[in-house]
C-alpha positions in Angstrom: 105.4 153.3 132.8 102.5 151.1 131.7 103.4 148.8 128.8 101.5 149.2 125.5 99.3 146.2 124.8 98.9 144.9 121.2 96.9 142.5 119.1 97.6 141.2 115.6 95.2 140.6 112.8 96.7 138.3 110.1 99.3 135.7 111.2 101.3 135.1 108.1 105.0 135.6 107.7 105.3 139.3 108.5 103.2 138.8 111.6 106.0 136.8 113.2 108.3 139.8 112.9 105.7 142.1 114.4 105.1 139.7 117.3 108.9 139.7 118.0 109.1 143.4 118.2 105.9 143.8 120.1 107.3 141.4 122.7 110.4 143.6 122.9 108.5 146.9 123.2 105.2 146.0 124.9 102.8 143.0 125.5 101.2 140.8 122.8 97.7 140.2 124.2 95.9 138.5 121.4 96.2 137.4 117.7 93.6 136.6 115.1 93.7 134.7 111.8 91.0 132.9 109.8 93.3 129.9 109.8 93.3 128.9 113.5 96.7 127.0 113.4 98.5 130.2 112.3 97.1 132.2 115.1 97.7 129.5 117.6 101.4 129.2 116.6 102.1 132.9 117.5 99.7 132.9 120.5 101.5 129.9 122.0 105.0 131.4 121.6 104.0 134.7 123.2 101.4 133.5 125.7 98.6 135.4 123.9 95.0 134.6 123.2 94.1 133.1 119.9 91.1 133.9 117.7 89.8 133.1 114.3 86.9 135.5 114.4 87.8 139.2 114.1 84.7 140.5 115.8 85.2 138.4 118.9 88.9 139.3 118.9 88.1 143.0 118.9 85.2 143.0 121.3 86.6 140.6 123.9 89.9 142.4 124.3 88.7 146.0 124.9 90.3 145.9 128.4 93.5 144.1 127.4 94.6 145.8 124.1 95.6 149.3 123.1 96.8 148.8 119.6 95.9 146.5 116.7 98.6 145.7 114.2 97.1 144.9 110.7 99.2 142.2 109.0 96.6 140.8 106.7 96.5 140.8 102.8 96.5 144.3 101.2 92.9 144.1 100.2 91.8 143.7 103.8 93.8 146.5 105.3 91.1 149.2 105.0 88.1 147.2 106.3 90.0 145.7 109.2 91.6 149.0 110.2 88.2 150.8 110.1 86.7 148.0 112.2 89.5 148.2 114.8 89.3 152.0 115.0 85.5 152.0 115.4 86.0 149.5 118.3 88.3 152.0 120.0 91.8 150.8 119.2 94.9 152.6 117.8 96.0 150.9 114.6 99.4 150.1 113.1 98.8 149.1 109.4 101.3 147.3 107.3 102.2 148.6 103.9 100.4 149.4 101.7 97.9 151.4 103.7 95.2 150.2 101.3 94.8 149.6 97.6 92.5 152.5 96.8 92.7 156.2 97.5 89.0 156.3 98.7 89.7 153.6 101.3 92.7 155.5 102.7 90.5 158.6 103.1 87.9 156.5 105.0 90.7 155.1 107.3 91.9 158.6 108.1 88.3 159.8 108.7 87.6 157.0 111.1 90.8 157.6 113.0 89.7 161.2 113.5 86.2 160.4 114.5 87.4 157.8 117.0 90.2 160.1 118.3 92.7 157.2 117.7 96.1 157.1 116.2 96.7 155.6 112.8 100.3 154.5 112.2 101.5 153.2 108.8 104.5 150.8 108.5 107.2 152.5 106.3 110.3 151.0 107.7 112.6 152.0 104.8 112.6 155.6 106.3 114.8 154.2 109.0 117.5 152.8 106.7 120.7 154.6 107.8 121.7 156.0 104.3 118.0 157.1 103.7 117.9 158.9 107.0 121.3 160.6 106.3 120.3 161.7 102.8 116.9 163.0 104.0 118.7 165.1 106.6 121.2 166.3 104.0 118.3 167.5 101.8 116.4 169.1 104.7 119.5 170.9 105.9 119.9 172.5 102.4 123.3 170.9 101.5 122.0 169.7 98.1 120.2 173.0 97.3 117.4 172.7 94.7 116.6 169.2 93.6 116.7 168.9 89.8 115.9 165.2 89.1 115.6 161.8 90.7 115.9 158.3 89.4 114.2 155.4 91.3 115.2 151.8 90.3 113.5 148.7 91.8 115.0 145.5 90.3 113.8 142.5 92.2 113.0 138.9 91.6 109.6 137.4 92.4 109.3 134.0 90.7 106.5 131.6 90.1 107.1 129.9 93.4 106.6 133.2 95.3 103.1 133.6 93.9 102.0 130.0 93.9 102.9 129.7 97.6 100.6 132.6 98.5 96.8 132.5 98.8 96.5 136.2 97.7 99.7 137.6 96.1 99.1 138.2 92.4 95.4 138.8 92.8 94.0 142.2 91.7 91.5 142.2 94.5 93.8 141.2 97.4 97.3 142.2 96.2 96.5 145.2 94.0 99.7 145.3 91.9 103.5 145.2 91.9 103.8 148.7 93.2 101.6 148.0 96.1 103.2 144.8 97.4 106.8 145.1 96.3 107.6 148.8 95.9 105.3 151.0 97.9 108.2 151.7 100.4 110.2 153.1 97.5 107.3 155.3 96.3 106.9 156.6 99.8 110.6 157.6 99.9 110.1 159.6 96.6 107.3 161.6 98.3 109.2 161.9 101.7 112.5 163.0 100.2 111.6 164.9 97.0 108.0 165.9 97.3 104.5 165.3 95.9 104.1 164.2 92.3 101.9 166.3 89.9 101.9 164.2 86.8 103.0 160.7 85.7 103.6 159.2 82.2 103.7 155.5 82.7 104.1 152.3 80.6 103.5 148.8 82.2 103.8 145.2 80.9 103.6 141.6 82.1 106.4 139.7 80.4 107.2 136.7 82.6 104.1 136.2 84.8 101.3 135.5 82.3 98.5 133.5 83.8 100.1 133.9 87.2 99.3 137.4 88.3 96.5 139.8 87.4 98.8 142.8 86.7 102.1 144.0 85.5 105.6 142.6 86.4 107.4 145.6 84.9 106.9 149.3 84.6 108.5 152.6 83.8 107.2 156.1 84.5 108.4 159.7 83.9 107.5 162.0 86.8 106.8 165.7 87.3 106.9 167.0 90.9 105.0 170.0 92.2 108.3 171.6 93.2 109.6 171.5 89.6 111.8 168.5 89.8 111.5 165.7 87.3 112.2 162.0 87.8 111.8 158.4 86.6 110.7 155.1 88.1 112.0 151.9 86.5 110.8 148.7 88.3 110.5 145.0 87.6 110.2 141.7 89.4 112.1 140.0 86.5 115.6 140.4 87.8 117.1 137.0 86.9 117.1 134.5 89.8 117.5 137.1 92.6 117.1 140.7 93.7 119.5 143.0 92.0 119.0 146.6 93.2 116.8 149.1 95.0 118.2 152.6 94.5 117.5 156.3 94.5 119.8 158.7 92.7 119.4 162.4 93.2 120.8 165.2 91.0 120.7 168.6 92.6 122.1 172.1 92.5 125.0 171.4 95.0 125.5 167.7 94.7 124.7 164.2 93.5 124.0 161.2 95.7 123.0 157.6 95.2 121.5 155.2 97.8 121.7 151.7 96.4 122.3 148.1 97.3 119.6 145.4 97.0 117.2 147.3 99.3 118.4 150.9 99.8 121.0 149.8 102.3 124.2 151.3 100.9 125.4 154.9 100.3 126.9 154.1 96.9 127.9 157.6 95.7 128.1 161.1 97.0 129.7 164.3 95.6 128.3 167.3 97.6 129.7 170.8 97.7 131.6 171.4 101.0 129.9 168.5 102.7 130.3 164.8 103.2 127.9 162.2 104.7 130.0 160.3 107.3 129.7 157.8 110.2 126.6 156.0 109.0 125.2 153.4 111.3 125.5 149.8 110.0 122.5 148.7 107.9 120.3 145.9 109.2 119.7 142.7 107.2 116.7 142.5 104.9 113.5 140.6 105.7 114.5 137.1 104.7 111.7 134.7 103.6 113.9 131.8 102.5 113.7 131.8 98.7 113.4 135.6 98.4 114.3 138.8 100.4 112.3 141.9 101.1 113.1 145.4 102.4 115.4 146.1 105.4 114.1 144.8 108.7 113.5 148.0 110.6 110.2 147.0 112.4 112.0 147.6 115.7 112.2 151.3 114.9 108.6 151.3 113.9 107.5 149.9 117.2 109.9 152.1 119.2 108.4 155.1 117.5 104.8 153.9 118.1 105.4 153.4 121.8 107.2 156.7 122.1 104.2 158.5 120.5 101.6 156.8 122.8 103.5 157.0 126.0 106.0 159.9 125.8 104.7 162.5 123.3 107.0 161.3 120.5 106.6 162.5 116.9 104.8 159.9 114.7 107.2 158.6 112.0 104.5 157.9 109.3 100.9 159.0 109.7 97.8 158.2 107.7 98.1 161.2 105.5 101.6 160.1 104.3 100.3 156.6 103.7 97.6 158.1 101.6 100.1 160.1 99.5 101.9 156.9 98.6 98.6 155.3 97.4 97.7 158.5 95.5 101.0 158.3 93.5 100.6 154.6 92.8 97.0 155.3 91.7 98.2 158.0 89.3 100.6 155.5 87.7 98.1 152.7 87.4 95.1 154.8 86.3 97.0 156.4 83.4 99.4 153.5 82.5 99.5 152.3 78.9 99.9 148.6 78.9 102.5 147.2 76.4 101.5 143.9 74.8 
């Protein structure tokens, strides 16, 4: 079977993880970053071509790349994805898909026009307890979902933002829900359903003059299926990440996925059913002075290759990526800022 050939745009920290899994599942042909040394570092390690100009990167590799992985800052995802699709490539876009609903729509439209696949990275869907609870819901063991509580309590300190050229910027980052917690919002949509109304409050308590948006927020939720819920999130957990959890209260049971990054099945009490024999959870993405979500990019690339070579079913498509951004947009566009 012919190996899938990849290129990467944006050679920051997350790109190294992408390159590793590309190497395990296909061929890394070329990389591109506006800072040449960053691109050269990954290119040298994986015997790929290095570029600092995105147009040359896309045009010169038409015969040696099938998929472009977008690993650039959030605010560039839409324009770079569209450019890659128009040039004829399939695209895997890191989270968040974009930072505006309109941009997501354009990305989906361009994929359709080009007859190319648009994959969105949502690696938390592969967390063993998340997969197990999703199957439990789909199989009807919980019955009707009554309510859900999403808690995101992480630490992102001054150093985290000062070390980045773009994090904390409204134009390139977009907001705490986009960069830190879009995976969690995706799981609300994936597991519980689409959200009809939100009633949010946001505030910036500990990051004044450091970021352009909130560092904390709460929101009450009304789902189209009748369920209600809450989101409580912050990057002010003292010194380190505390918790990333989803608690579901339903007709036939209660279940909580917890740990620092949705990696533990902390509680279950389900009528005539028990979730058992979970696979061991992987470690989180470790960036030295802070940790991110569980490192499931291997599953993301295995799914992508399966879809392109063996009629596999796409794990997260552009429409689902759009729904995450729609929910975040509902929160931000109606949030009352506490001062």
